C-alpha positions as CSV (number, residue, x, y, z in Angstrom):
1,X,75.4,76.6,101.4
2,X,78.6,78.6,101.5
3,X,80.7,78.3,104.6
4,X,82.2,81.8,104.4
5,X,83.3,82.4,108.0
6,X,85.3,79.4,108.9
7,X,87.2,79.5,112.2
8,X,90.5,78.9,110.5
9,X,90.2,82.1,108.3
10,X,91.7,80.2,105.4
11,X,93.0,82.1,102.4
12,X,90.5,82.4,99.7
13,X,91.2,80.0,96.9
14,X,90.4,79.9,93.2
15,X,89.8,76.6,91.3
16,X,93.1,75.2,89.8
17,X,92.1,76.2,86.3
18,X,91.2,79.7,87.3
19,X,94.4,80.0,89.2
20,X,96.5,79.0,86.2
21,X,94.7,81.5,84.1
22,X,95.3,84.2,86.6
23,X,99.0,83.2,86.8
24,X,99.3,83.5,83.1
25,X,97.7,87.0,83.2
26,X,100.3,88.0,85.9
27,X,103.2,86.9,83.8
28,X,102.0,88.7,80.7
29,X,101.2,91.9,82.6
30,X,104.9,92.0,83.7
31,X,106.6,90.7,80.7
32,X,104.4,90.8,77.6
33,X,106.1,91.8,74.3
34,X,104.8,94.7,72.5
35,X,102.1,93.7,70.0
36,X,103.6,93.1,66.6
37,X,102.0,95.1,63.7
38,X,101.3,93.3,60.5
39,X,101.0,94.5,57.0
40,X,100.0,98.0,56.1
41,X,98.8,100.6,58.6
42,X,95.2,100.3,57.3
43,X,94.8,97.0,59.0
44,X,95.4,94.7,56.0
45,X,97.9,92.4,57.7
46,X,97.2,88.7,57.4
47,X,97.4,85.9,54.9
48,X,95.6,85.9,51.6
49,X,93.7,82.7,50.7
50,X,92.8,80.7,47.6
51,X,89.0,80.7,47.7
52,X,88.8,77.7,45.4
53,X,90.6,75.5,47.9
54,X,89.9,74.4,51.5
55,X,91.4,77.0,53.9
56,X,94.0,75.5,56.3
57,X,93.3,76.6,59.9
58,X,95.5,75.6,62.8
59,X,93.9,74.9,66.1
60,X,96.3,75.2,69.0
61,X,95.1,73.7,72.3
62,X,96.8,72.2,75.4
63,X,95.7,68.6,74.8
64,X,98.4,67.0,76.9
65,X,98.2,69.5,79.8
66,X,96.9,67.5,82.7
67,X,95.1,70.5,84.1
68,X,93.6,71.8,80.9
69,X,93.1,68.7,78.8
70,X,89.3,68.7,79.3
71,X,89.1,72.3,78.2
72,X,91.2,71.4,75.1
73,X,88.9,68.5,74.1
74,X,85.8,70.8,74.5
75,X,87.4,73.5,72.4
76,X,88.2,71.0,69.6
77,X,84.8,69.4,69.8
78,X,83.1,72.8,69.5
79,X,85.4,73.8,66.6
80,X,84.5,70.7,64.7
81,X,80.8,71.3,65.4
82,X,81.2,74.7,63.8
83,X,83.1,73.3,60.8
84,X,80.2,70.9,60.2
85,X,77.9,73.9,60.1
86,X,79.6,75.7,57.3
87,X,77.9,74.0,54.4
88,X,79.8,74.7,51.2
89,X,82.6,76.6,53.0
90,X,85.6,74.4,53.3
91,X,87.9,74.6,56.3
92,X,90.9,72.2,56.7
93,X,91.1,72.1,60.5
94,X,94.5,71.0,61.8
95,X,95.0,70.4,65.5
96,X,98.3,71.0,67.3
97,X,99.1,70.3,71.0
98,X,100.7,73.2,72.9
99,X,101.0,71.1,76.2
100,X,100.0,74.3,78.0
101,X,103.5,75.6,77.5
102,X,104.4,78.9,75.8
103,X,107.6,77.7,74.1
104,X,105.9,74.6,72.8
105,X,103.0,76.7,71.6
106,X,105.3,79.0,69.6
107,X,107.1,75.9,68.0
108,X,103.8,74.3,67.1
109,X,102.6,77.6,65.6
110,X,105.6,77.8,63.4
111,X,105.1,74.2,62.4
112,X,101.5,74.9,61.5
113,X,102.4,78.0,59.4
114,X,105.2,76.1,57.6
115,X,102.6,73.5,56.7
116,X,100.4,76.1,55.2
117,X,98.1,77.4,58.0
118,X,96.5,80.7,57.0
119,X,95.3,81.7,60.5
120,X,95.8,80.3,64.0
121,X,92.9,79.6,66.4
122,X,94.1,79.5,70.0
123,X,96.1,78.9,72.1
124,X,94.3,79.0,75.4
125,X,96.6,80.7,77.9
126,X,97.7,84.3,77.5
127,X,101.4,83.7,77.8
128,X,101.3,81.1,75.1
129,X,99.2,83.3,72.8
130,X,101.7,86.2,73.2
131,X,104.5,83.8,72.3
132,X,102.6,82.5,69.3
133,X,101.8,86.0,68.1
134,X,105.5,87.0,68.2
135,X,106.6,83.8,66.5
136,X,104.4,84.0,63.5
137,X,104.3,87.8,63.0
138,X,107.0,87.8,60.3
139,X,104.9,85.1,58.5
140,X,102.0,87.6,58.3
141,X,99.6,85.3,60.1
142,X,96.8,86.4,62.5
143,X,96.1,84.7,65.8
144,X,92.6,84.3,67.3
145,X,93.5,83.4,70.9
146,X,91.1,81.9,73.4
147,X,92.6,84.2,76.1
148,X,90.7,87.0,77.7
149,X,93.9,89.0,78.6
150,X,93.8,92.4,76.9
151,X,97.5,93.0,77.6
152,X,98.4,90.5,74.9
153,X,96.0,91.9,72.3
154,X,97.1,94.0,69.3
155,X,98.9,93.6,66.0
156,X,98.4,90.1,64.9
157,X,96.9,88.8,68.1
158,X,93.1,89.0,68.9
159,X,91.5,87.7,72.1
160,X,88.2,85.8,71.8
161,X,87.6,85.4,75.6
162,X,85.1,87.7,77.4
163,X,87.0,90.7,78.8
164,X,86.4,92.6,82.0
165,X,86.2,95.9,80.0
166,X,83.4,94.6,77.8
167,X,81.4,93.5,80.9
168,X,82.1,96.7,82.8
169,X,81.1,98.8,79.9
170,X,77.7,97.0,79.6
171,X,77.0,97.3,83.3
172,X,78.1,100.8,83.7
173,X,76.1,101.9,80.7
174,X,73.0,100.3,82.2
175,X,73.7,101.8,85.6
176,X,73.9,105.3,84.0
177,X,70.6,104.6,82.3
178,X,69.1,103.8,85.7
179,X,70.2,107.1,87.1
180,X,73.3,105.9,89.1
181,X,75.9,108.7,89.4
182,X,78.5,107.3,91.9
183,X,80.1,104.0,92.5
184,X,82.6,102.4,94.9
185,X,84.8,99.7,93.3
186,X,85.8,96.7,95.6
187,X,88.6,94.4,94.4
188,X,91.2,91.9,95.7
189,X,94.8,93.0,95.7
190,X,95.9,90.5,93.1
191,X,96.4,90.5,89.3
192,X,92.8,89.6,88.5
193,X,91.5,92.2,90.9
194,X,93.7,94.9,89.4
195,X,92.5,94.1,85.9
196,X,88.9,94.3,87.0
197,X,89.4,97.5,88.9
198,X,91.0,99.2,85.8
199,X,88.2,98.0,83.6
200,X,85.5,99.3,85.9
201,X,87.2,102.7,86.4
202,X,87.5,103.1,82.6
203,X,83.9,102.1,82.0
204,X,82.8,104.6,84.7
205,X,84.6,107.4,82.9
206,X,83.0,106.5,79.6
207,X,79.5,106.3,81.2
208,X,79.8,109.5,83.1
209,X,79.7,107.8,86.6
210,X,82.0,109.1,89.3
211,X,84.2,106.6,91.1
212,X,84.0,107.7,94.8
213,X,86.7,105.2,95.8
214,X,88.4,102.0,94.7
215,X,89.0,99.9,97.8
216,X,91.3,96.8,97.7
217,X,91.7,94.0,100.2
218,X,94.2,91.3,100.8
219,X,93.0,88.1,99.1
220,X,92.0,86.2,102.3
221,X,89.0,86.1,104.6
222,X,90.8,88.2,107.2
223,X,91.8,90.6,104.4
224,X,88.1,91.2,103.6
225,X,87.2,91.7,107.2
226,X,90.0,94.1,107.8
227,X,89.1,96.2,104.7
228,X,85.4,96.3,105.5
229,X,85.4,99.6,107.5
230,X,87.1,101.3,104.5
231,X,84.7,99.7,102.0
232,X,81.6,100.5,103.9
233,X,82.6,104.1,104.6
234,X,83.1,104.7,100.8
235,X,80.0,102.8,99.9
236,X,77.9,105.1,102.1
237,X,78.8,107.9,99.7
238,X,77.9,105.9,96.6
239,X,74.8,104.9,94.6
240,X,76.4,101.5,93.9
241,X,79.1,99.0,94.9
242,X,80.8,97.3,92.0
243,X,82.4,94.0,93.1
244,X,85.1,92.3,90.9
245,X,85.0,89.0,92.9
246,X,83.0,86.0,91.9
247,X,81.7,83.0,93.8
248,X,85.1,81.2,93.7
249,X,86.6,84.2,95.4
250,X,85.4,86.7,97.9
251,X,81.9,87.4,96.7
252,X,80.0,85.2,99.3
253,X,81.9,86.9,102.1
254,X,81.5,90.4,100.7
255,X,77.7,90.1,100.3
256,X,77.5,88.8,103.8
257,X,79.6,91.5,105.5
258,X,78.4,94.5,103.5
259,X,74.8,94.3,104.9
260,X,76.2,93.6,108.4
261,X,78.1,96.9,108.0
262,X,75.1,98.9,107.0
263,X,75.4,98.6,103.2
264,X,72.4,96.5,102.3
265,X,71.3,95.6,98.8
266,X,68.0,97.3,99.6
267,X,69.7,100.8,99.8
268,X,72.8,100.4,97.7
269,X,72.9,98.8,94.3
270,X,75.3,95.8,94.1
271,X,76.9,95.2,90.7
272,X,79.1,92.2,89.9
273,X,81.8,91.9,87.3
274,X,81.6,88.1,87.4
275,X,78.7,85.7,86.6
276,X,76.5,85.4,89.7
277,X,74.6,82.4,88.3
278,X,77.8,80.3,88.2
279,X,77.7,78.0,90.2
280,X,74.0,77.9,90.5
281,X,74.0,77.8,94.3
282,X,75.3,81.4,94.3
283,X,71.8,82.5,93.5
284,X,70.7,81.4,97.0
285,X,72.9,83.9,98.8
286,X,70.7,86.6,100.4
287,X,73.2,89.3,99.6
288,X,73.0,88.8,95.8
289,X,69.3,89.3,95.6
290,X,68.6,92.4,93.6
291,X,72.2,92.7,92.4
292,X,73.1,93.3,88.7
293,X,75.4,91.2,86.6
294,X,75.9,90.5,82.9
295,X,75.6,87.3,80.9
296,X,75.4,86.2,77.2
297,X,72.2,85.6,75.3
298,X,70.8,82.6,77.2
299,X,68.7,81.3,74.3
300,X,71.7,81.1,72.0
301,X,73.8,79.6,74.8
302,X,71.1,77.0,75.5
303,X,70.9,76.1,71.8
304,X,74.7,75.6,71.6
305,X,74.7,73.5,74.7
306,X,71.9,71.3,73.4
307,X,73.7,70.7,70.1
308,X,77.0,70.0,71.7
309,X,75.4,67.5,74.1
310,X,73.6,65.8,71.3
311,X,76.8,65.5,69.4
312,X,79.2,64.5,72.2
313,X,77.1,63.1,75.0
314,X,78.0,65.6,77.6
315,X,77.5,69.3,78.4
316,X,80.2,71.6,77.0
317,X,82.9,73.2,79.2
318,X,82.1,76.9,79.8
319,X,84.9,77.9,77.4
320,X,84.0,75.5,74.6
321,X,81.9,78.2,72.8
322,X,85.1,80.1,72.0
323,X,86.2,77.2,69.7
324,X,82.9,77.4,67.9
325,X,83.0,81.2,67.7
326,X,86.4,81.3,66.2
327,X,85.5,78.9,63.4
328,X,82.1,80.6,62.9
329,X,83.9,83.9,62.3
330,X,86.5,82.4,60.0
331,X,83.9,80.5,58.1
332,X,81.7,83.6,57.6
333,X,84.6,85.6,56.2
334,X,85.8,82.8,53.9
335,X,82.2,82.3,52.7
336,X,82.3,85.8,51.3
337,X,84.7,84.5,48.6
338,X,87.4,87.1,49.0
339,X,91.1,86.5,49.1
340,X,91.6,89.0,51.9
341,X,89.1,87.2,54.2
342,X,91.6,86.6,57.0
343,X,93.3,90.0,57.1
344,X,93.0,92.2,60.1
345,X,90.7,94.5,58.1
346,X,88.2,91.7,57.4
347,X,88.4,90.2,60.9
348,X,87.4,93.6,62.4
349,X,84.4,94.2,60.3
350,X,82.0,96.4,62.3
351,X,78.9,94.1,61.8
352,X,80.6,91.3,63.7
353,X,79.6,87.6,63.8
354,X,77.0,85.4,65.3
355,X,78.4,83.3,68.2
356,X,77.3,80.9,70.8
357,X,76.3,83.6,73.2
358,X,75.1,86.2,70.7
359,X,76.7,88.7,68.4
360,X,80.4,89.6,68.9
361,X,83.1,91.5,67.0
362,X,86.8,91.8,67.0
363,X,88.2,95.3,67.5
364,X,91.2,96.9,65.9
365,X,93.1,96.9,69.2
366,X,92.8,93.1,69.3
367,X,90.2,93.0,72.0
368,X,86.5,92.1,71.4
369,X,83.0,93.3,72.1
370,X,80.3,90.8,72.9
371,X,76.6,91.4,73.3
372,X,75.5,90.9,76.9
373,X,72.2,90.9,78.8
374,X,71.9,92.6,82.2
375,X,70.3,90.3,84.8
376,X,69.3,90.4,88.4
377,X,68.5,87.8,91.1
378,X,65.0,87.6,92.4
379,X,63.8,84.8,94.6
380,X,67.0,82.9,93.9
381,X,66.4,83.0,90.2
382,X,67.9,84.9,87.3
383,X,65.7,87.6,85.8
384,X,66.7,89.5,82.7
385,X,66.4,93.2,83.1
386,X,67.8,94.3,79.7
387,X,68.2,91.6,76.9
388,X,71.4,91.2,75.0
389,X,71.3,93.3,71.7
390,X,71.1,91.2,68.6
391,X,73.1,93.6,66.5
392,X,75.7,96.4,66.8
393,X,74.7,100.0,66.7
394,X,72.0,100.1,69.4
395,X,72.5,103.0,71.8
396,X,74.7,102.0,74.7
397,X,76.1,98.9,72.9
């Protein structure tokens, strides 16, 4: 069970890895360089390849970073699993250690390009990806980063990580289909919360839903308690409450206090920007019952997990699929046998690619769109309300 109201009123804490990602987002939000445009304005920037030879691909991961080494191993394992799936398509995967450092990542990227890399897969952290993009821009090389930070996307840098905007779009579109017209956004006053708030507000505008209020709170238990009168007052005027917090943050406390303040899930639709099935014990919280959240195609995720476990003897890290997806996209394009397979125009093909969580595609602005299912919680179990689309072009996708 979650101990959400401790006497000490401790500050809410994220796991170390999540904190380091959030810190990277904060640095980029303040100091990111402008995305560097490659090639012609039609999106043709990027290296040409010799289709008769193996294509050199550089994988940049933080292998020697004590806090992210396990993620790095999982990304490499998944990438190699994808390479093995490519059949006659030949990828020469070359691995470079960024040590979790932006300057090191930039130096390694240049080393990789000097050695012939035609495209870069990685790095993991947003600040490092930004540095790599700037470093190799004049070499006309595209970067498929594992980051989910949209502020670094654009030009020669694409982000493979799931973005808040993609999730918000899916959930707001579904809410509109269910007749929801108004929403209150609830978010912590930190970088992650600000990104989530902005994504939800933009998605609401696209879906025709009115944002009644966006209510922030200091990122502590006392901060949530102090903000609850404002949050509940706004929520009483709304069809739905959209929470940016996940189980590692304020979600358990919010879904406890909202009903205590007259905003119950039986009268107001709760919507979550984060995964409410991770960790699994979140599903036992009374306040999340009936709430909506988004998740990838679970059959495809389960298939990838099974294959990874059979190959490496353990379950994959939650981010491992990004390594597989990056190679799958590169391999699909190279397999078409065209010399411009790794240009921006090719990478952003509208049909997209098949990934570990379903179909996804890279967008011209450097962000991505991923197929997501909409789920709810019933009886402490996940129930799919609207399956993930299996192709692009369906209404609302």
